[in-house]
Structure formats: structure tokens, C-alpha cells
C-alpha positions as CSV (number, residue, x, y, z in Angstrom):
1,X,31.1,46.3,-87.4
2,X,31.6,49.4,-85.2
3,X,32.5,52.7,-86.8
4,X,36.2,53.9,-86.6
5,X,36.0,57.3,-85.4
6,X,32.9,55.5,-82.2
7,X,36.3,53.4,-81.3
8,X,38.0,57.1,-79.8
9,X,37.3,59.0,-76.7
10,X,34.2,60.9,-76.7
11,X,34.7,64.3,-75.7
12,X,32.0,65.4,-72.8
13,X,32.2,68.6,-71.5
14,X,30.9,69.3,-67.7
15,X,27.8,71.6,-69.1
16,X,26.2,71.9,-72.2
17,X,28.5,74.4,-73.7
18,X,30.9,73.0,-76.6
19,X,28.7,69.7,-76.3
20,X,27.7,67.3,-79.3
21,X,23.8,68.5,-80.7
22,X,23.0,64.6,-81.2
23,X,20.6,62.9,-78.7
24,X,23.3,60.6,-78.4
25,X,26.9,59.8,-78.9
26,X,28.3,56.1,-78.7
27,X,31.9,54.8,-77.8
28,X,33.0,51.4,-78.0
29,X,36.3,49.4,-76.7
30,X,37.8,47.7,-74.1
31,X,38.9,48.5,-70.5
32,X,41.8,46.3,-69.1
33,X,41.7,44.6,-65.4
34,X,41.7,47.3,-62.8
35,X,41.5,50.1,-64.5
36,X,39.6,52.9,-62.2
37,X,38.1,55.8,-63.4
38,X,37.9,58.2,-60.5
39,X,35.2,60.0,-59.6
40,X,34.0,62.1,-62.2
41,X,30.7,63.5,-63.5
42,X,28.8,63.8,-67.1
43,X,26.9,66.6,-68.2
44,X,25.2,63.8,-70.5
45,X,23.8,60.5,-68.8
46,X,25.4,57.9,-69.1
47,X,24.9,53.9,-70.3
48,X,27.3,51.4,-70.2
49,X,26.6,48.3,-71.3
50,X,28.9,45.1,-70.7
51,X,29.5,42.7,-73.7
52,X,32.2,40.8,-71.6
53,X,33.9,41.2,-68.3
54,X,32.6,43.5,-65.1
55,X,32.7,46.4,-63.7
56,X,32.2,48.3,-60.2
57,X,30.8,51.2,-60.2
58,X,30.4,53.7,-56.7
59,X,28.2,56.5,-56.3
60,X,27.8,59.0,-53.1
61,X,24.4,56.7,-51.9
62,X,25.4,53.3,-53.3
63,X,27.2,50.5,-55.0
64,X,27.0,48.8,-58.0
65,X,28.2,45.5,-59.9
66,X,28.1,45.0,-63.4
67,X,28.1,41.6,-64.9
68,X,28.6,40.6,-68.1
69,X,25.1,41.1,-70.6
70,X,24.0,43.8,-68.4
71,X,24.0,47.4,-68.5
72,X,24.1,50.3,-65.8
73,X,22.2,53.9,-66.6
74,X,24.3,56.8,-64.7
75,X,21.7,59.7,-65.1
76,X,23.5,63.5,-65.9
77,X,25.2,65.1,-63.2
78,X,25.9,62.0,-60.2
79,X,29.3,61.6,-59.0
80,X,30.7,58.0,-59.6
81,X,33.5,56.3,-59.7
82,X,33.9,53.0,-62.2
83,X,36.6,50.1,-61.8
84,X,36.9,47.4,-64.4
85,X,36.9,44.1,-62.3
86,X,38.8,42.6,-65.0
87,X,39.5,42.7,-69.0
88,X,36.2,44.1,-70.1
89,X,34.1,44.5,-73.6
90,X,31.9,47.6,-73.5
91,X,29.8,49.9,-75.1
92,X,28.9,53.8,-73.5
93,X,25.8,55.7,-74.9
94,X,26.0,59.2,-74.0
95,X,22.3,61.0,-73.9
96,X,21.4,64.6,-73.8
97,X,19.4,65.3,-70.3
98,X,16.5,66.2,-72.1
99,X,16.3,63.2,-73.9
100,X,16.5,60.7,-70.5
101,X,13.6,62.7,-68.9
102,X,11.5,60.2,-68.2
103,X,14.2,57.6,-67.4
104,X,14.9,56.8,-63.5
105,X,16.6,59.8,-61.9
106,X,18.9,57.0,-59.8
107,X,21.4,55.2,-60.7
108,X,20.0,51.5,-62.0
109,X,21.3,48.3,-63.2
110,X,19.1,46.7,-65.7
111,X,19.0,43.8,-67.8
112,X,19.7,44.3,-71.6
113,X,17.5,41.9,-73.9
114,X,19.0,40.4,-77.1
115,X,17.2,43.3,-79.0
116,X,18.6,46.1,-76.9
117,X,21.2,44.7,-77.7
118,X,21.5,44.5,-81.4
119,X,20.1,48.1,-81.5
120,X,23.1,49.7,-79.3
121,X,25.4,47.6,-81.8
122,X,23.5,49.3,-84.8
123,X,24.1,52.4,-83.3
124,X,27.6,52.1,-82.8
125,X,28.0,50.7,-86.5
126,X,26.9,54.5,-87.7
127,X,29.7,57.0,-87.8
128,X,29.8,59.4,-84.9
129,X,29.8,62.4,-87.8
130,X,26.6,61.0,-88.6
131,X,25.4,60.6,-84.9
132,X,22.6,63.3,-85.7
133,X,21.3,61.7,-88.7
134,X,17.7,60.9,-89.3
135,X,17.9,57.2,-89.3
136,X,20.5,57.4,-86.4
137,X,17.8,59.3,-84.0
138,X,15.5,57.2,-85.1
139,X,17.4,53.9,-83.4
140,X,18.0,56.3,-81.0
141,X,14.3,57.0,-80.3
142,X,14.1,53.1,-80.2
143,X,16.7,52.6,-77.8
144,X,15.1,55.0,-75.2
145,X,11.8,53.1,-75.9
146,X,13.8,49.7,-74.9
147,X,15.2,51.4,-71.6
148,X,12.1,52.9,-70.5
149,X,10.9,49.4,-70.3
150,X,14.2,47.5,-69.1
151,X,14.0,45.0,-66.2
152,X,16.0,46.8,-63.2
153,X,18.6,43.9,-62.2
154,X,19.1,43.5,-57.9
155,X,22.6,44.6,-58.3
156,X,23.1,47.5,-56.3
157,X,23.9,47.8,-52.4
158,X,23.1,51.6,-50.5
159,X,25.9,53.1,-48.3
160,X,25.2,54.9,-44.9
161,X,25.4,58.6,-45.1
162,X,26.8,58.8,-42.0
163,X,31.3,58.7,-42.1
164,X,31.5,56.2,-39.3
165,X,28.4,54.0,-40.5
166,X,30.0,54.3,-44.1
167,X,33.7,53.1,-42.8
168,X,32.2,50.2,-41.0
169,X,30.2,49.3,-44.4
170,X,33.2,49.7,-46.5
171,X,34.8,47.1,-44.4
172,X,31.9,44.9,-44.6
173,X,31.5,45.2,-48.4
174,X,35.1,44.4,-49.0
175,X,34.9,41.3,-46.9
176,X,31.2,40.4,-46.8
177,X,32.6,36.9,-45.4
178,X,34.5,37.5,-42.3
179,X,32.6,37.6,-39.0
180,X,31.2,41.2,-38.1
181,X,30.0,40.8,-34.3
182,X,27.1,43.2,-34.1
183,X,28.3,44.1,-30.9
184,X,31.8,45.0,-32.0
185,X,30.8,46.9,-34.9
186,X,28.2,48.9,-32.5
187,X,31.0,49.5,-30.5
188,X,33.0,51.0,-33.3
189,X,30.6,53.7,-34.0
190,X,29.7,54.2,-30.1
191,X,26.3,53.2,-30.0
192,X,24.5,50.3,-28.4
193,X,23.6,47.3,-30.5
194,X,19.8,48.4,-30.9
195,X,20.9,51.9,-31.8
196,X,23.6,51.0,-34.4
197,X,20.7,48.7,-36.5
198,X,18.1,51.2,-36.1
199,X,20.9,53.9,-37.6
200,X,22.0,51.6,-40.2
201,X,18.2,50.7,-41.8
202,X,17.4,54.5,-41.5
203,X,20.7,55.5,-43.6
204,X,20.3,52.5,-45.9
205,X,16.9,51.7,-46.0
206,X,17.5,47.6,-45.3
207,X,17.8,45.8,-42.1
208,X,21.6,45.4,-41.1
209,X,21.2,41.6,-41.5
210,X,19.5,42.3,-44.9
211,X,22.3,44.4,-46.4
212,X,24.9,42.0,-45.3
213,X,23.0,39.3,-47.5
214,X,22.8,41.5,-50.3
215,X,26.8,42.5,-50.0
216,X,27.6,38.6,-50.1
217,X,25.8,38.4,-53.1
218,X,27.3,41.3,-55.2
219,X,30.5,39.9,-53.8
220,X,29.6,36.7,-54.9
221,X,28.3,37.8,-58.6
222,X,31.8,39.7,-58.8
223,X,33.4,36.3,-58.4
224,X,31.3,34.3,-60.6
225,X,31.8,37.0,-63.2
226,X,35.7,36.1,-62.5
227,X,35.5,32.6,-63.1
228,X,35.4,31.7,-59.4
229,X,34.0,28.2,-58.4
230,X,30.9,28.2,-56.5
231,X,32.1,25.8,-54.3
232,X,35.0,28.3,-53.5
233,X,32.4,31.2,-53.2
234,X,30.2,29.6,-51.0
235,X,33.2,28.7,-48.4
236,X,34.7,32.2,-48.7
237,X,31.0,34.1,-47.7
238,X,30.8,32.0,-45.2
239,X,28.1,29.9,-46.2
240,X,27.4,25.9,-44.5
241,X,28.0,24.7,-48.2
242,X,27.3,25.4,-52.0
243,X,23.5,24.0,-51.5
244,X,23.1,26.8,-49.1
245,X,24.8,29.7,-51.1
246,X,22.5,28.4,-54.2
247,X,19.4,28.3,-52.6
248,X,19.9,32.2,-51.8
249,X,21.2,33.2,-55.1
250,X,18.5,31.7,-56.9
251,X,15.8,33.4,-54.7
252,X,17.6,36.6,-55.2
253,X,18.1,36.7,-58.5
254,X,15.9,33.7,-60.0
255,X,18.4,31.6,-61.2
256,X,21.2,29.1,-59.3
257,X,24.9,30.4,-60.0
258,X,25.8,28.3,-62.7
259,X,23.3,29.3,-64.8
260,X,23.5,32.9,-64.2
261,X,25.6,34.2,-67.0
262,X,24.3,31.2,-69.3
263,X,20.8,32.8,-69.6
264,X,20.3,36.1,-71.0
265,X,17.3,38.2,-69.2
266,X,14.4,38.4,-71.4
267,X,15.2,37.4,-74.6
268,X,13.6,38.4,-77.4
């Protein structure tokens, strides 16, 4: 059972002054659908582990969807906004920046093994007042070891840097199944179609076509987590039918939409 004081909000200063002395502090609990935490930063790095439900996280550089049994790691000082897409049970772990120096400097969505989930739960069962004890610190060390080898899930979408392309990307991201003629988008950006595609790839690291495909896939994961049917999703995203959507989904995620939330990544 989660320790009672780990259900209380963690006090997180914007810098190291007044911070907890422990390597990690934890918080468990739930969030209602639609709750948004506007753009903010933490001195500590943060791990969101999603037990049930899903969330959307956005940074200045990208957009991420985190479904059940996955987690997202946010390094220290990264500006981010969080929106809970449905009623969500989640666990937070906040790490001292020096403790996660060997982890990725970028925001990343990871698959969580059964071992990692059990380790996080065990840490939540330790009262926050004892989070600096030797047993707790040993547990945190194992959690950090697990995070170093956790598989990165392809659940991110890079965003363009320039305002004109960023606005267009936001519209396409919100309605990925709509018809977005290249000529019209290029005209909106005051570019030729060829120049538009070149700038888009330069700013996102993905071709325009690949980016649109990834936007559709992220929206499909969001809808699947909310219980929407495969057939409904396929047609809403502009696929010719469920079979075409399932083939693309399986190629991207290694599992069919129907099994994506049944199979836990890399069970141990």
C-alpha cells in the first residue's frame, strides 16, 4: 500500500535551495480527465509512470502520448505542459539532477517492465520521511539501473521550431485524419511545396509524409487508450479500412491495436 505521505503533493522548488536531501521522492495518486498543468519546469528530473489512463505531454520541441504501463522521463529544467486525457492513476518519481546524469538528456517515453513497476510501487510504500534511508536509497539505485536499459517507445512527435510551421503542425496534429493538401499548407506558409517540405524536414528531422503518419499513430494510441474501436479509429484517420490501419500500427509498434494494451512490454 502506498504510504500516506506519498499521496501528498511533493514540494518542488525551482532550484536546489530548500530541496529534499534524498536522491528521489515519490508521489502516487490519480488525476481527473482533462486536468492540465500549464507549462512549468522542475529543478528535479521527473518520471511519470502511468498505471491506468493516459496523458499528453508537450515541450518546446515535441509532443508525447503516454498510455497505460508506459512512463515518460522529463529531465531537469525542461519546460513542459501535461494534460490528462482521461481519469488516470499515476506515480511520480522526482530525482536529483546529479542522480540521473547518465540518463537521456531528452524527454523520452519508455516501456515499463513488471520489475520496474514493482520497484516503483515498493518505493511508494516507504514513507517520504524515510526516503533517504539506506534501504530506500538502495531501491532507488536499482530503479535508476532499470531506467538506463528501459526500451524507448515510439510515442513522440517532433515539432517545428518556426512559428509559421509550428502553427500548421498544431492544426494537423489536432486533426490528423483531415485532408491537408500540400499546396494549401505551403501557400499558408508562404512557400513553394518543395520548399515547405524541405523546411519541415529540416526543423523536425522527419519527412512531411513520415511526420503525418506519426501524428496519426499518436492520435490512434490516444483514442485506443480511451476505448475507441479500431474500426472507428481507422476511418477517422483516413485509412481505407481497419486492415490497412492495423498493418501500419503493427509495423510501428510491433503489436496489433487490439493487443497493444494487453501485452506488457518486456515482462520479466
